[in-house]
N, C-alpha and C positions, 0 to 999 in steps of 0.2 A: 157831740160838741166838746171841744177842748179849750183850755185856757193856757195861754203862754204870755209871760210878761217879763220884761227886764226891770231891774230896780237899781237904785244907787247903792254904792258900796256902803257898808256900815253894818251895825248890829243894833239890837235892842229896839227901843220904842220908836225912834225915827224910821226904822225899817218896817215896823208893824204899821205905822201910819201910811207909808208908801204902799204896802201890800193892800191894806184896807181900801185906800183911795182907788187903786187900780182895779181891784176886784169889784168895787162899787161901779166904776165906769163900765166894766164888762157887763155887769148885770143890767145896767141902764140901757146900754147899747143893744144888747141881745134879747132882753126880756121886756124892755120898755117900761120898767118900773124902777124906782129908786129905793134903795134899802140902806140902812134902816130908816123908817119914817120918824120924824120929830113927833113926839106925843101930841095928840089933839090937832094935828095938821095933816096935810097930804104932801108935805115937803120932805125930801130926803135930807138927812143929816150929812155933814161933810167931815172927813177925817182931818185931824189936826193935833198939834201938841199943846198941852196946857201944863205949865210948870213941869215940863219934861215927861208928862204922861200922855200916851196915845189915847185920844179922846174923840168921840163923836160930838160935833158941834152944830148949833144953829145960831147964826149971828143975829137973826131977826128977834128971837125971843130970849136969847142968852142961855137956852137949855144946853146942857152938856152931860155926857155920860162916858165913863171909861170904856174903851173898846174891850169887849168881852163881858161887860157888866150890863149891857142893854136890857136883856130880858129880866135880869135879877133885880136891878135897882136903878132905873133911870132917875135922875134928880134934876130939879130946876134950881137955878141960882138967883 
């Protein structure tokens, strides 16, 4: 299995969000699971920007976690 994706021009955190979102779509489409899961739910988080930081988000609960920090310190707001 291989992964190939194009992304918008740019650097830094917006690009990280784009890569995370596309990788998540690939995993969902090919493995039929969503990652990462929002804590205490079976719902996958979505990639987004919060105050310029690449972040995993859940709009239903308000949960968020910086991309790359999920395992270390997910936090609720």
